VOGU-3710 file (C-alpha; in Angstrom, 3 decimals, decimal comma):
1> xxxxxxxxxx> 13,376/61,755/13,543  12,920/59,911/16,835  15,318/60,120/19,751  18,363/57,881/19,226  19,313/55,018/21,492  22,392/55,663/23,611  24,776/52,780/24,314  27,582/53,992/26,564  30,377/51,471/27,163  33,320/52,211/29,406
11> xxxxxxxxxx> 36,370/50,500/30,806  38,149/51,127/34,097  41,705/52,521/33,988  42,189/52,251/30,225  44,583/54,903/28,981  44,266/56,400/25,518  47,780/55,301/24,561  47,018/51,566/24,986  44,890/51,115/21,866  45,738/50,244/18,302
21> xxxxxxxxxx> 44,010/53,275/16,786  46,012/55,492/19,172  49,290/54,024/17,931  50,166/51,373/20,506  52,405/48,833/18,703  51,761/46,020/21,187  48,031/45,607/21,664  45,481/43,916/19,396  42,269/45,968/19,161  40,821/45,351/15,680
31> xxxxxxxxxx> 37,201/45,975/16,683  37,935/49,222/18,493  40,130/50,258/15,590  37,200/49,637/13,259  34,867/51,571/15,563  37,339/54,463/15,556  37,228/54,463/11,749  33,465/55,041/11,943  33,384/57,526/14,832  34,260/60,926/16,115
41> xxxxxxxxxx> 37,637/60,219/17,727  38,382/62,674/20,543  42,162/62,734/20,676  42,289/65,054/23,690  39,544/63,606/25,882  40,538/64,354/29,463  39,633/62,753/32,772  39,739/65,953/34,796  39,939/64,178/38,139  41,611/60,940/37,047
51> xxxxxxxxxx> 40,307/58,414/39,536  37,306/56,057/39,507  34,457/57,511/41,571  35,029/61,208/40,767  35,045/60,535/37,022  31,901/58,405/37,217  30,084/60,999/39,309  30,924/63,685/36,745  29,541/61,504/33,945  26,286/61,054/35,846
61> xxxxxxxxxx> 25,812/64,692/36,884  27,711/66,839/34,385  29,289/68,538/37,385  32,803/69,002/38,712  33,897/67,062/41,825  33,790/70,004/44,227  30,120/70,453/43,282  28,873/66,865/43,427  31,225/66,072/46,316  32,766/62,869/44,960
71> xxxxxxxxxx> 36,423/63,926/44,798  37,705/60,693/46,394  36,718/57,045/45,979  34,126/55,145/48,001  31,789/57,971/48,963  28,107/58,315/48,134  26,930/60,352/45,153  23,916/62,044/46,664  20,759/62,208/44,574  20,666/66,009/44,668
81> xxxxxxxxxx> 20,505/66,778/40,966  19,102/65,406/37,727  21,331/62,585/36,526  22,006/61,461/32,968  19,526/58,599/33,309  16,881/60,753/34,977  17,173/63,399/32,266  16,672/60,807/29,531  13,787/59,136/31,367  11,986/62,481/31,308
91> xxxxxxxxxx> 11,869/62,279/27,506  10,792/58,646/27,340  13,993/56,610/27,532  14,217/53,200/29,159  17,356/52,962/31,293  19,682/50,042/32,008  22,964/49,699/33,880  25,283/46,680/33,863  28,623/46,227/35,631  30,715/48,271/38,047
101> xxxxxxxxxx> 28,980/51,237/39,741  31,373/52,707/42,357  29,130/55,621/43,309  27,298/54,276/46,350  29,861/54,352/49,154  27,994/51,889/51,372  30,375/48,950/50,953  31,808/47,527/47,765  29,734/44,338/47,925  26,539/45,778/49,424
111> xxxxxxxxxx> 23,153/45,744/47,757  22,269/49,128/46,218  18,537/49,924/46,538  16,591/51,593/43,695  16,601/55,058/45,256  20,410/55,127/45,098  20,715/54,114/41,417  20,474/57,607/39,882  17,472/56,747/37,712  18,478/53,369/36,258
121> xxxxxxxxxx> 15,628/50,851/36,160  17,153/47,697/34,677  19,980/46,840/37,071  22,655/44,141/37,030  25,491/45,746/38,943  27,843/45,778/41,916  29,484/48,714/43,624  33,039/47,518/42,955  35,104/44,371/42,572  38,268/43,454/40,724
131> xxxxxxxxxx> 37,869/39,701/41,106  37,036/39,402/37,447  36,702/35,614/37,406  34,547/35,410/40,541  32,616/38,631/40,182  29,407/39,307/42,112  26,397/41,411/41,172  22,790/42,130/42,104  19,917/41,824/39,654  16,972/44,184/39,877
141> xxxxxxxxxx> 15,493/44,546/43,345  16,615/41,135/44,564  19,026/41,595/47,512  20,531/38,140/46,934  24,084/38,271/45,643  24,774/36,481/42,356  27,977/35,552/40,505  28,737/36,126/36,845  29,453/32,715/35,365  32,739/33,625/33,640
151> xxxxxxxxxx> 35,224/36,485/33,187  32,862/39,251/34,126  33,361/41,602/31,178  32,388/38,792/28,799  29,338/37,823/30,859  28,264/41,448/31,259  28,619/42,031/27,525  26,396/39,045/26,774  23,768/40,527/29,088  24,129/43,898/27,361
161> xxxxxxxxxx> 23,566/42,213/23,997  20,380/40,687/25,404  19,178/44,107/26,597  19,844/45,560/23,132  17,878/42,803/21,420  14,951/43,147/23,823  14,722/46,925/23,400  15,720/47,371/19,751  12,166/47,687/18,439  10,735/49,774/21,274
171> xxxxxxxxxx> 13,458/52,414/21,856  14,738/54,801/22,722  16,856/53,328/25,471  19,955/54,199/27,464  22,304/51,309/28,192  25,450/51,833/30,230  27,916/48,940/30,327  30,733/49,429/32,842  33,648/46,974/32,762  36,141/46,481/35,611
181> xxxxxxxxxx> 39,175/45,573/33,439  41,846/46,524/32,525  42,205/47,872/36,090  44,686/45,835/38,118  45,100/42,969/39,005  46,583/42,674/35,549  47,263/38,942/35,307  43,649/37,722/35,466  42,375/37,912/31,890  41,400/34,579/30,282
191> xxxxxxxxxx> 44,432/32,465/29,402  43,730/32,651/25,667  44,439/36,395/25,812  47,359/36,248/28,250  49,251/33,877/25,946  49,359/36,565/23,274  51,602/38,977/25,198  55,211/38,229/26,073  56,565/40,871/28,489  60,024/40,712/26,909
201> xxxxxxxxxx> 58,693/41,515/23,437  56,756/44,635/24,387  57,799/48,095/23,257  57,780/50,516/26,201  57,127/54,222/26,026  60,364/56,254/26,065  59,385/57,900/29,362  59,561/54,613/31,295  62,860/54,705/33,270  65,108/51,656/32,936
211> xxxxxxxxxx> 64,906/50,854/36,654  61,160/50,118/36,422  61,138/48,344/33,058  60,679/44,842/34,467  57,560/45,740/36,424  56,211/47,804/33,542  56,625/44,902/31,113  55,012/42,375/33,428  52,081/44,653/34,227  51,547/45,725/30,631
221> xxxxxxxxxx> 51,468/42,152/29,345  48,485/41,446/31,581  46,957/44,848/30,912  47,038/44,282/27,156  45,429/40,871/27,640  42,512/42,545/29,427  42,263/45,179/26,686  42,298/42,479/24,016  39,413/40,709/25,755  37,434/43,952/25,948
231> xxxxxxxxxx> 38,045/44,518/22,254  36,389/41,203/21,441  33,465/42,293/23,624  33,169/45,483/21,572  33,093/43,350/18,449  30,147/41,391/19,832  28,263/44,533/20,803  28,726/46,154/17,411  27,568/42,974/15,689  24,421/42,894/17,818
241> xxxxxxxxxx> 23,634/46,532/17,027  24,004/45,796/13,308  21,924/42,586/13,490  19,127/44,476/15,231  19,107/47,054/12,457  19,483/50,022/14,802  22,956/51,201/13,815  21,778/54,451/12,181  19,568/55,459/15,109  22,016/54,569/17,886
251> xxxxxxxxxx> 24,709/56,679/19,508  27,521/54,311/20,474  30,058/55,702/22,947  33,307/54,147/24,118  35,134/55,829/27,024  37,306/55,178/30,075  37,146/56,808/33,497  40,927/57,454/33,675  44,261/56,100/32,514  47,193/54,187/34,013
261> xxxxxxxxxx> 50,827/55,311/34,215  52,478/51,851/33,904  55,907/53,171/34,818  55,867/56,293/32,656  57,642/59,058/34,594  58,462/56,277/37,080  54,824/56,441/38,248  51,985/53,931/38,615  48,209/53,875/38,361  46,134/57,105/38,301
271> xxxxxxxxxx> 45,559/60,488/40,021  48,728/61,815/38,366  48,615/64,857/36,023  50,590/63,254/33,167  48,948/62,195/29,916  49,068/58,465/30,650  46,783/59,165/33,614  44,502/61,919/32,296  44,038/61,111/28,588  41,302/58,581/27,860
281> xxxxxxxxxx> 39,715/57,135/24,724  36,454/58,706/23,632  34,687/57,478/20,496  31,191/58,625/19,528  29,501/56,944/16,580  26,168/58,308/15,354  25,754/57,471/11,653  22,497/59,368/11,195  24,197/62,660/12,076  27,948/62,186/11,623
291> xxxxxxxxxx> 28,054/59,491/8,947  30,374/56,501/9,124  33,732/58,159/8,542  36,397/58,832/11,144  36,807/62,423/12,239  39,437/63,532/14,726  38,292/66,017/17,354  41,456/67,579/18,732  39,980/70,244/21,025  39,989/69,195/24,697
301> xxxxxxxxxx> 36,803/67,778/26,165  36,476/67,080/29,898  34,455/64,497/31,792  31,632/66,876/32,891  31,127/67,852/29,234  29,945/64,399/28,197  26,537/64,496/29,886  25,338/67,774/28,292  26,799/66,827/24,911  25,073/63,449/24,866
311> xxxxxxxxxx> 21,782/64,863/26,132  21,835/67,409/23,311  22,559/64,705/20,723  19,654/62,704/22,154  17,293/65,675/21,905  16,876/65,957/25,669  16,929/69,173/27,746  20,106/69,864/29,703  19,425/70,341/33,439  20,333/73,725/34,897
321> xxxxxxxxxx> 22,565/72,004/37,434  24,988/70,841/34,720  28,374/72,621/34,723  29,921/70,913/31,696  29,917/72,331/28,176  27,595/71,106/25,422  29,858/70,238/22,476  27,023/69,123/20,193  26,781/72,359/18,143  30,527/72,219/17,511
331> xxxxxxxxxx> 30,375/68,536/16,560  27,608/69,440/14,109  29,983/72,077/12,637  27,614/74,885/13,650  29,959/76,731/16,026  33,605/77,280/16,810  35,262/75,063/19,480  33,527/75,756/22,803  36,673/75,460/24,953  40,436/75,522/24,529
341> xxxxxxxxxx> 41,479/73,943/27,832  40,337/71,195/30,199  40,740/71,553/33,957  42,707/68,743/35,637  42,866/68,330/39,400  43,672/66,223/42,396  41,538/67,628/45,197  42,693/65,255/47,918  45,491/62,744/47,196  44,810/59,319/48,644
351> xxxxxxxxxx> 45,827/55,678/48,495  48,781/54,966/46,244  49,251/58,652/45,439  50,154/59,498/49,040  52,535/56,561/49,520  55,033/58,222/47,197  56,745/61,567/47,599  55,061/62,823/44,438  51,569/62,755/45,965  50,080/66,235/46,283
361> xxxxxxxxxx> 47,040/68,355/45,573  47,243/70,068/42,203  45,275/72,093/39,682  46,178/72,400/36,031  44,994/72,601/32,449  45,440/70,451/29,379  45,076/72,354/26,123  45,417/70,904/22,668  49,149/71,547/22,881  50,230/72,295/26,457
371> xxxxxxxxxx> 50,013/70,860/29,951  50,378/73,292/32,842  50,089/72,214/36,483  50,687/73,884/39,832  50,475/72,599/43,373  49,360/74,718/46,338  52,777/76,283/46,792  54,158/76,831/43,303  54,072/75,984/39,590  55,037/72,354/39,044
381> xxxxxxxxxx> 54,843/71,148/35,409  54,837/72,706/31,955  55,023/70,590/28,801  54,822/71,348/25,115  53,029/68,168/24,084  53,467/68,841/20,393  57,256/68,876/20,550  57,530/66,657/23,638  54,748/64,051/23,364  56,193/61,868/26,124
391> xxxxxxxxxx> 56,466/64,817/28,528  60,159/64,361/29,269  61,200/68,041/29,293  59,610/70,104/32,080  59,708/73,765/30,984  58,485/75,229/34,256  60,077/78,534/35,283  62,406/78,579/32,271  63,042/82,126/31,074  62,216/81,369/27,450
401> xxxxxxxxxx> 58,706/80,271/28,451  57,843/82,981/30,980  55,121/84,534/28,802  53,592/81,160/27,961  53,585/80,132/31,619  51,860/83,374/32,597  49,257/82,894/29,874  48,491/79,346/31,023  48,388/80,439/34,671  45,821/83,066/33,729
411> xxxxxxxxxx> 43,739/80,498/31,842  43,899/78,143/34,821  42,724/80,879/37,169  39,801/81,643/34,852  38,654/78,032/35,056  39,113/77,860/38,820  37,180/81,106/39,315  34,378/79,797/37,104  34,078/76,764/39,381  34,469/78,721/42,610
421> xxxxxxxxxx> 37,508/76,574/43,334  39,672/78,260/45,977  42,339/75,528/45,689  42,372/74,685/49,383  44,310/71,836/51,000  42,559/68,508/50,496  41,694/68,132/54,168  39,495/71,229/53,931  37,224/69,457/51,445  37,257/66,284/53,511
431> xxxxxxxxxx> 36,012/68,277/56,507  33,423/70,153/54,438  31,807/66,935/53,224  32,231/65,087/56,523  34,295/62,218/55,142  36,493/60,037/57,344  39,916/59,002/56,023  42,732/56,745/57,212  46,456/57,486/57,496  46,838/57,315/53,689
441> xxxxxxx> 44,068/59,812/53,078  41,793/57,029/51,841  38,112/56,752/52,735  37,948/53,265/54,284  35,675/50,781/52,594  34,379/47,284/53,220  34,442/44,589/50,568
//
């Protein structure tokens, strides 16, 4: 059996809870729902450092942020280890990247030369933009800026379909397609999708306080429009894979770098330790190995675990520098679950997270059932997610849960010790890596 193709598609800031197959009553995602019916559906996939650049760096390296150094946005992922693309190239894969990169740190609109692309050869990408209807990119080694001709996720998907067709007969190939939506601004999806969502008719999660309902409704209406557009893009990709006759020999992955609070807990955006921020969709379809039936994987899996797991499924060696866990033997039903908790962290709060009183460094764990989080000074959050799925009852320091809290604290310390994480104030890591930040803790960037 030859090495499978790997098509890895991911959205920016798409929370697990905002999809039809995850139970959202508002959004229309028929193609993703169908994909979920044919895939391993990881119901506790965790973005361990729930913000754009750190999550992307962990996907590329299989390492945790304090190792690869990208624990804030807009810094450079140094080419110090074997990346996902480089590892697959070593066993004969062609590599292609389309869309948002956000790992270069040399300006969000700057040209990224080949030696800073982590092993990707075919290149139609930009560091970062959220102007989805006037979105720039660079093609190959041409330093001239170009513009996608329409809503960028649709244009990028069409290019991805072309790459699939051109490589279908000659595989194996790695294709990564990185969309900017549904990240804010929320009200910029094509009009045909925005018309489908009336803010006043949306059902909000019970943990959205009444005083923020209006903003939550308005934001979510636009957010769902973006998600709906991405769903149609998934439909096109799946159709192309089927038309090319490579469905059996292709691993199709759908993922998101982190979630979005949308008013839950009275909070917005990412970096937060609650489920709306840390839980992300993860679907892996590989018919030749797993068949075409849905299977729920409830054990936690963290962002650094994806690289070693996918390399193993592709038949490629896992670099020694990888820190994540290879889940492939477990997915093949050959072993017991390899982990029972995922580490979650904010190493240095920045941007929107520091403009509210809630912003703080934290470390925590998400198990299949519990969330436990502490800040530098003291324990902060404890939730029983089975009995309290909206995380509305903080059990921290309650007498009845003393033993449980101690057990989770011990598990957290095990994970921190394994990573050599001393849980220092965020500024200590900023100084160690030589980053410069502004008054909000944000690494300044140029557009």
